[in-house]
VEXLOPA-525177 format. One line per 5 residues: for each residue x, y, z of C-alpha. Coordinates in Angstrom, 3 decimals, decimal comma, always signed. Each point is the difference from the previous one (the first is absolute). Layout:
<nodes>
X/Y/Z | ...
</nodes>
This chain:
<nodes>
-21,321/+14,311/+205,615 | +1,874/+3,215/-0,654 | -2,246/+1,960/+2,339 | +0,846/-2,262/+2,958 | +3,768/+0,429/-0,379
-0,337/+3,776/-0,334 | -2,144/+0,166/+3,145 | +2,540/-2,091/+1,948 | +2,881/+2,304/-1,074 | -1,908/+3,132/+0,809
-1,885/-0,999/+3,215 | +1,508/-3,034/+1,640 | +3,689/-0,183/-0,903 | +0,946/+3,373/+1,692 | -1,187/-1,399/+3,301
+2,075/-3,150/-0,311 | +3,292/+1,896/-0,354 | +1,407/+0,209/+3,480 | +1,900/+3,270/-0,642 | -3,119/+1,923/-1,142
-1,754/+2,246/+2,595 | -3,343/-1,648/-0,872 | +1,261/-3,560/+0,655 | +1,660/+1,105/+3,219 | -3,220/+1,590/+1,250
-2,002/-3,117/-0,877 | +2,247/-2,666/+1,378 | +0,930/+2,043/+3,097 | -3,744/+0,287/+0,822 | -0,338/-3,817/-0,592
+3,012/-0,729/+2,188 | -1,214/+2,195/+2,866 | -3,450/-1,574/-0,082 | +1,461/-3,528/-0,007 | +2,238/+0,962/+2,905
-3,093/+1,224/+1,947 | -1,830/-3,262/-0,824 | +2,895/-2,047/+1,302 | -0,004/+2,010/+3,234 | -3,714/-0,608/+0,267
+0,326/-3,624/-0,922 | +2,075/-0,961/+3,063 | -2,637/+0,700/+2,664 | -2,699/-1,226/-2,373 | +1,859/-3,323/-0,308
+0,271/-0,219/+3,742 | -3,783/+0,592/+0,341 | -0,703/-2,653/-2,710 | +2,081/-2,576/+1,960 | -1,805/+0,879/+3,218
-3,439/-0,265/-1,578 | +0,891/-3,386/-1,607 | +1,125/-1,408/+3,319 | -3,213/+1,260/+1,738 | -2,081/-1,575/-2,680
+1,783/-3,338/+0,754 | -0,759/+0,395/+3,696 | -3,662/+0,791/-0,555 | -0,427/-2,851/-2,604 | +1,647/-2,389/+2,480
-2,331/+0,877/+2,729 | -3,019/-0,465/-2,318 | +1,397/-3,351/-1,300 | +0,352/-1,492/+3,471 | -3,384/+1,178/+1,142
-1,923/-1,162/-3,048 | -3,169/-1,993/+0,482 | +1,657/-3,229/-0,778 | +2,641/+0,495/+2,599 | -2,577/+0,798/+2,673
-2,083/-3,104/-0,902 | +3,069/-2,176/+0,407 | +0,943/+1,618/+3,253 | -3,453/-0,694/+1,408 | +0,429/-3,669/-0,875
+3,461/-0,044/+1,440 | +1,339/-0,992/-3,376 | +2,947/+1,217/-2,029 | +0,082/+1,524/-3,430 | +1,190/-2,271/-2,768
+3,449/+0,836/-1,558 | -1,754/+0,798/-3,280 | -2,368/+2,555/+1,784 | +3,010/+1,522/+1,744 | +1,845/+0,491/-3,206
-3,076/+1,532/-1,607 | -0,402/+2,430/+2,909 | +3,745/+0,852/+0,073 | -0,146/+0,666/-3,722 | -3,066/+2,133/+0,388
+1,716/+2,071/+2,657 | +3,277/+0,144/-1,914 | +2,105/-1,263/+2,934 | +2,170/-2,968/+0,858 | -1,305/-0,437/+3,537
-2,432/+1,612/+2,357 | -0,175/+0,298/+3,775 | -2,486/+1,806/+2,148 | +0,556/+0,752/+3,626 | -2,825/+1,058/+2,255
+0,111/+0,340/+3,822 | -1,723/-2,965/+1,644 | -0,238/-2,013/-3,143 | +2,164/-2,682/-1,476 | +2,090/+1,305/-2,879
-1,006/-1,207/-3,436 | +2,833/-1,012/-2,377 | -0,418/-0,760/-3,693 | +1,395/-2,396/-1,047 | +0,621/-1,928/+3,174
+3,237/-1,412/-1,187 | +1,291/+3,226/-1,445 | +3,736/+0,446/+0,518 | +1,383/+2,958/-2,051 | +3,263/+1,822/+0,048
-0,696/+3,593/+0,655 | +2,752/+2,481/-1,003 | -1,554/+3,118/+1,713 | -2,951/+1,111/+2,088 | -2,111/+3,107/-0,721
-2,266/+1,581/+2,607 | -2,493/+2,129/-1,944 | -1,268/+1,787/+3,141 | +3,436/+1,507/+0,665 | +1,625/+0,288/-3,449
+0,577/+3,532/-1,315 | -0,400/+1,259/-3,495 | +3,789/+0,351/-0,273 | +0,465/-3,707/+1,007 | -2,624/-1,070/-2,478
+1,696/+2,028/-2,749 | +3,320/-1,627/+0,824 | -1,338/-3,545/-0,005 | -1,987/+0,746/-3,257 | +3,207/+1,133/-1,688
+1,858/-3,109/+1,094 | -2,874/-2,204/-1,341 | -0,024/+1,699/-3,325 | +3,759/-0,366/-0,318 | -0,308/-3,776/+0,824
+1,832/+0,277/+3,356 | -2,993/-1,218/+2,056 | -1,650/-2,999/-1,650 | -0,188/-2,326/+2,952 | -3,012/-0,863/+2,199
-1,108/+2,788/+2,429 | -2,002/-0,251/+3,160 | -2,559/+2,833/+0,142 | -1,706/+0,907/+3,271 | -2,843/+2,397/+0,595
-3,126/+0,567/+1,953 | -2,910/-1,101/-2,264 | -1,985/+2,877/-1,387 | -3,123/-2,143/+0,377 | +0,476/-0,841/+3,673
+2,229/+2,165/+2,207 | +0,342/-2,732/+2,534 | +1,686/-2,416/-2,398 | +3,555/-0,016/-1,286 | +0,576/-1,414/-3,457
+3,277/-1,573/-1,001 | +0,502/-1,023/-3,610 | +2,975/-1,175/-1,923 | +0,208/+1,475/-3,509 | +2,215/-0,854/-2,990
+2,490/+2,788/-0,468 | +0,245/-0,749/-3,712 | -3,695/+0,527/-0,527 | +0,204/+3,334/+1,781 | +3,027/+1,013/-2,099
-1,848/-0,889/-3,213 | -2,986/+2,059/+1,026 | +2,187/+2,997/+0,775 | +1,862/-0,248/-3,263 | -3,260/-0,023/-1,920
-1,103/+2,932/+1,995 | +3,321/+1,828/-0,783 | -0,396/-0,811/-3,623 | -3,539/+1,452/-0,178 | +1,105/+3,155/+1,829
+3,066/+0,332/-2,226 | -2,141/-0,213/-3,148 | -2,477/+2,449/+1,414 | +2,721/+2,332/+1,076 | +1,658/-0,026/-3,459
-3,424/+0,795/-1,601 | -0,663/+2,818/+2,509 | +3,488/+1,385/-0,414 | -0,227/+0,067/-3,792 | -3,475/+1,510/-0,045
+0,904/+2,543/+2,674 | +3,279/+0,705/-1,662 | -1,637/+0,747/-3,366 | -2,582/+2,218/+1,630 | +2,740/+1,936/+1,940
+2,124/+0,029/-3,098 | -2,922/+1,486/-2,072 | -0,387/+2,757/+2,520 | +3,734/+0,678/+0,219 | +0,512/-0,228/-3,736
-2,558/+2,779/-0,457 | +1,183/+2,146/+2,882 | +3,739/-0,594/-0,085 | +1,440/-2,241/-2,775 | -1,748/+1,683/-2,924
+1,006/+3,544/+1,171 | +3,501/-1,247/+0,496 | +0,029/-1,249/-3,587 | -1,252/+3,458/-1,183 | +2,735/+1,765/+1,998
+2,608/-2,379/-1,458 | -1,194/+0,367/-3,546 | -0,067/+3,862/+0,468 | +3,626/-0,069/+1,192 | +1,080/-2,240/-2,761
-1,801/+2,012/-2,647 | +1,451/+3,268/+1,413 | +3,516/-1,441/-0,100 | -0,501/-1,100/-3,588 | -1,508/+3,264/-1,219
-0,277/+2,764/+2,585 | -1,455/+2,564/-2,463 | -2,957/-2,040/-1,079 | -0,729/-2,367/+2,988 | -3,744/-0,101/+0,661
-1,394/+1,239/+3,313 | -3,546/-1,494/-0,437 | +0,568/-2,974/+2,335 | +1,723/+2,133/+2,627 | -2,811/+2,481/-0,104
-2,396/-2,823/+0,498 | +2,000/-1,176/+3,109 | +0,312/+3,538/+1,287 | -3,807/+0,319/-0,056 | -0,535/-2,996/+2,288
-0,723/+0,447/+3,782 | +2,873/+1,671/+1,826 | +1,975/-3,173/+0,868 | +3,668/-0,816/-0,392 | -0,262/-1,052/-3,608
-1,751/+3,225/-0,972 | +2,688/+1,987/+1,771 | +2,713/-2,035/-1,828 | -1,752/+0,706/-3,317 | -0,260/+3,728/+0,752
+3,590/+0,290/+1,010 | +1,184/-2,067/-3,042 | -2,045/+2,210/-2,348 | +1,436/+3,152/+1,622 | +3,558/-1,399/-0,215
-0,405/-0,913/-3,679 | -1,229/+3,519/-0,735 | +3,003/+1,423/+1,781 | +2,356/-2,321/-1,808 | -1,496/+0,948/-3,377
+0,480/+3,654/+0,761 | +3,603/-0,747/+1,131 | +0,739/-2,008/-3,093 | -1,417/+2,789/-2,151 | +2,167/+2,558/+1,759
+3,029/-2,205/-0,292 | -0,624/-0,490/-3,704 | -0,197/+3,694/-0,441 | +3,154/+0,589/+2,052 | +1,825/-2,712/-2,064
-1,080/+1,829/-3,171 | +1,117/+3,305/+1,477 | +3,335/-1,443/+1,055 | +0,601/-1,558/-3,399 | -0,795/+3,281/-1,735
+2,106/+2,078/+2,374 | +2,917/-2,424/-0,270 | -0,062/+0,353/-3,786 | -0,078/+3,760/+0,002 | +2,160/+0,633/+3,092
+3,251/-0,031/-1,969 | -1,070/+2,480/-2,608 | -1,757/+2,121/+2,666 | +3,182/+0,141/+2,118 | +1,921/+1,206/-3,015
-2,598/+2,690/-0,589 | +0,026/+1,140/+3,595 | +3,824/-0,047/-0,031 | -0,048/+2,380/-2,995 | -2,525/+2,278/+1,757
+2,264/+0,115/+3,094 | +3,035/+1,000/-2,098 | -1,964/+2,856/-1,584 | -1,332/+1,073/+3,440 | +3,549/+0,012/+1,447
+1,137/+2,366/-2,903 | -2,953/+2,214/+0,572 | +0,995/+0,374/+3,687 | +3,264/+1,724/-1,195 | -1,890/+2,800/-1,647
-0,035/+3,436/+1,694 | -3,703/+0,490/-0,555 | -1,694/-0,633/+3,426 | -3,305/-0,963/-1,619 | +1,654/-2,663/-2,176
+2,012/-1,209/+2,953 | -3,113/-0,503/+2,119 | -1,660/-1,769/-2,853 | +3,037/-2,286/-0,318 | -0,179/-0,921/+3,666
-3,662/-0,846/-0,314 | +0,744/-2,061/-3,112 | +2,791/-1,970/+1,749 | -2,257/-0,796/+2,969 | -2,720/-1,167/-2,268
+2,319/-2,234/-2,124 | +1,478/-1,591/+3,164 | -3,459/-0,767/+1,257 | -0,944/-1,588/-3,309 | +3,213/-2,121/+0,043
-0,725/-1,063/+3,569 | -3,575/-1,031/-0,996 | +1,253/-2,137/-2,866 | +2,516/-1,707/+2,254 | -2,602/-0,838/+2,645
-2,479/-1,336/-2,554 | +2,644/-2,236/-1,538 | +1,259/-1,207/+3,392 | -3,602/-0,878/+1,139 | -0,978/-1,716/-3,263
+3,125/-2,194/+0,057 | -0,939/-3,653/+0,811 | +1,221/-1,527/+3,243 | +1,227/+1,611/+3,252 | +2,311/+2,936/-0,339
+3,724/-0,927/-0,010 | +1,873/+1,007/+3,119 | +3,706/-0,009/+0,962 | +0,338/-0,318/+3,738 | +2,893/+1,457/+1,984
+0,630/+1,498/+3,464 | -1,741/+3,387/+0,226 | +0,134/+2,580/+2,916 | -3,676/+0,744/+0,132 | +0,336/+3,433/+1,579
+2,373/+1,216/-2,752 | -2,349/-1,377/-2,664 | -2,922/+1,926/+1,556 | +2,061/+3,152/+0,130 | +0,732/-0,294/-3,689
-3,685/-0,312/-0,862 | -0,910/+2,821/+2,352 | +2,518/+2,310/-1,644 | -1,856/-0,360/-3,329 | -3,288/+1,047/+1,622
+1,592/+2,954/+1,828 | +1,492/+1,356/-3,210 | -3,341/+0,065/-1,746 | -2,052/+1,101/+3,072 | +2,164/+1,663/+2,672
-2,959/+0,692/+2,244 | -0,549/-3,690/+0,821 | +1,709/-1,045/+3,324 | +1,297/-3,626/-0,293 | +1,077/-1,621/+3,375
+2,172/-3,031/-0,365 | -0,175/-2,160/+3,207 | +1,583/-3,101/-1,498 | +3,047/-1,258/+2,080 | +3,288/+0,527/-1,800
+1,178/-3,478/+1,026 | -2,765/-1,790/-1,905 | +1,327/-1,938/-3,055 | -2,345/-2,016/-2,174 | +0,495/-2,248/-2,987
-1,787/+2,109/-2,599 | +0,108/+1,245/-3,599 | +1,240/+3,606/+0,536 | -1,565/+1,329/-3,266 | -3,415/-1,686/+0,342
-0,491/+0,955/+3,654 | +1,087/+3,497/-0,847 | -2,742/+0,223/-2,643 | -2,592/-1,277/+2,556 | +1,003/+2,629/+2,534
-0,001/+2,866/-2,488 | -3,483/-1,100/-1,186 | -1,426/-0,085/+3,542 | +1,606/+3,336/+0,992 | -1,078/+1,715/-3,154
-3,576/-1,274/+0,406 | -0,135/+1,379/+3,527 | +1,426/+3,382/-1,137 | -2,448/+0,181/-2,917 | -2,834/-0,776/+2,478
+0,735/+3,288/+1,813 | +1,812/-1,526/+2,951 | +2,369/+2,385/+1,778 | +1,802/-2,607/+2,069 | +1,136/-3,500/-0,825
+1,596/-2,454/+2,472 | +2,008/-3,147/-0,791 | +0,456/-2,593/+2,828 | +0,614/-3,711/+0,403 | -1,123/-2,747/+2,372
+1,009/-3,630/+0,282 | -2,984/-2,369/+0,068 | -0,051/-3,887/-0,401 | +3,321/-0,176/-1,623 | -0,527/+2,863/-2,531
+0,727/+3,699/-0,004 | -3,029/+2,141/-0,598 | +0,862/+3,400/-1,531 | -2,852/+2,518/+0,452 | -0,548/+3,153/-2,095
-2,459/+2,232/+1,881 | -1,197/+3,453/-1,058 | -2,433/+2,614/+1,385 | -1,947/+0,395/-3,196 | -3,839/+0,000/-0,335
-0,111/-3,802/-0,629 | -1,187/-1,984/-2,974 | -3,563/+0,011/-1,249 | -1,958/-3,229/+0,518 | -0,371/-0,466/-3,741
+3,838/+0,121/-0,423 | +0,432/-2,450/+2,925 | -2,091/-2,588/-1,669 | +2,233/-0,127/-3,102 | +3,229/+1,289/+1,498
+2,440/-2,575/-1,510 | -1,847/-0,548/-3,284 | +1,791/+1,520/-3,000 | -1,727/+2,776/-1,916 | -2,718/+0,222/+2,634
+1,529/+0,608/+3,448 | +1,130/+3,604/-0,425 | -1,311/+2,833/+2,147 | +1,273/+2,919/-2,103 | -0,916/+1,318/-3,439
+2,269/-1,230/-2,683 | +1,359/-2,914/+2,046 | +0,301/-3,456/-1,429 | -0,163/-2,052/+3,205 | +3,060/-2,012/-1,094
+2,288/+1,351/+2,761 | -1,518/-1,914/+2,876 | -0,601/-3,141/-2,075 | +3,637/-0,006/-1,089 | +1,180/+0,757/+3,532
-1,924/-2,887/+1,494 | +1,408/-2,411/-2,632 | +3,506/+1,132/+0,882 | -0,525/-0,599/+3,714 | -1,575/-3,399/-0,695
+3,000/-0,853/-2,117 | +2,042/+0,531/+3,183 | -2,195/-2,482/+1,864 | -2,122/+2,641/+1,841 | -3,059/+2,025/-0,753
-1,208/+3,589/-0,225 | -3,209/+0,785/+1,834 | -2,106/+2,984/+1,048 | +0,030/-0,094/+3,801 | -2,311/+3,013/+0,623
-1,394/+3,057/-1,647 | -2,212/+2,863/+1,165 | -0,116/+3,727/+0,820 | +2,970/-0,515/+2,279 | +2,138/-1,356/-2,829
+0,939/-3,108/-1,903 | +2,480/-2,880/+0,861 | +1,472/-2,448/-2,426 | +2,001/-2,955/+1,281 | +2,344/-2,221/-1,895
+1,291/-3,248/+1,450 | +3,774/-0,607/-0,700 | +2,464/-2,748/+0,705 | +1,757/-0,345/+3,411 | +3,152/+1,940/+0,424
+3,108/-1,904/-0,766 | +2,604/+1,952/+2,022 | +0,318/+3,307/+1,651 | +2,352/+2,723/-1,041 | +2,237/+1,939/+2,391
</nodes>
């Protein structure tokens, strides 16, 4: 039947595959229940052996004190061999002996002479001893005749001694174990299915939804459905619901990031195509501005200075955009750099444009690091210029060794960064705190520091000032 095969593939087959989560949940539940049943079986088997032996003792007492036996005892006769065999068969024993103070012991049969391999005293035997002997019997290690002694449950003044066949006891215990094993398997399977049904609804099915959502998002991030995740998020506030909420939020953030990256890639491609022509145009504008500076007219000269400044800023913006849009980490050329001298070079640029800013260089002159001189120079100029443009009147450069790295701190006494700017500080085109800024400076600076194996972070900001810290490589050698 086609429907039967389809049902097997959809419903049953997934649980038979050991590597699937559904199968693991089902079979793990079954295995745990079977293990518990085995642990319970051991004392149960000992109790069953003890009960069987007590039944033999009770039946033996009843067999000896039957009406026929009493009648024969009154006449002083003896039981016939056939009657003895019937009574022994009825009691399930090989021989019976009853001992009572003041009376003559009764032995059945009178000529009994059995080889007894062990003696069991039911009045003193513990459950652990019974479990041990039961296990040996089931394994076939105790199949000989056993002498069983106990005070009769029918008469506390009489002791009953019976000889039982160990093979008969072993067979009884094996049948008992077989019944318990079959019942345990049925209980384990039924319980496992019930537990699995509950776990499948509460855990396995949500896991499948999360996995399908991840796979769908990887295949097509822009059009991946959020319906199933929204359903999971609406469940009671458990771990699965929290995971679904976090996954949905992460997918939203990744979609936004992919959209931004796509736009950045488009911008980078466009800028890269026009950068060559734009540089030629800006070069021509600079040449004209330089000639205008030679004129004697002061108005034209001031206009030429303004034009040169604007063209230089435009050229710098084009260079930054192209550098940021270029795929892969920025290329660096590492060499020994005296960090204090490099900081002085960057500070001189800021002092020339804003002489009112005090820049204090506390970097030791003996500190040499393996750096790219040009790239670190760009980072320092960017940080110093940002501080100066943020109305800082004093900027301090200092270093500190920590965990095998040199931490270079750039601290200013400006008003601090607004909270909105802090949230998107290192994101291009969004993390700027001044009008007309692109936000590329800090994004490029962080990429350059990361290319050196470190990182650029905002340590603190507030009314007392702002501190940026860059982690740099360990110093190679001091200079004298």
